[in-house]
Phi, psi and omega in degrees: 000131182278134178282137176274140179258126181296143178287144175294142180277142176280155177303329180293331181291338181275350182274150179288150176255129179248123178269140174284170183299318181291318178296318179296319179297322179295316178297316180298321180297319179294320182280349181079024181265132178230153176280148174289163179300321179297320179292319178300317179296319181298313181292326176296321178294320176302316179297315181299321180281347180068036182292144176285164176305320179295318179294324177296314179300317180297316180296319179295318179296317179298323182285320191249351180292146177294137177273124183277000000 
């Protein structure tokens, strides 16, 4: 049996992929995943406040991170 040799990875393959909100919503719809009402309100509030991605991440971490 012949051994397969892995293909070299391109530099682009090592970079993270970031999905936009619409693409993520499409995937979730196919998978049957929905946001809770509280999450929808939270993200709407982020939009209303005009939070940057970094500010959104910080708010999510503060809300959901384990308290030591």
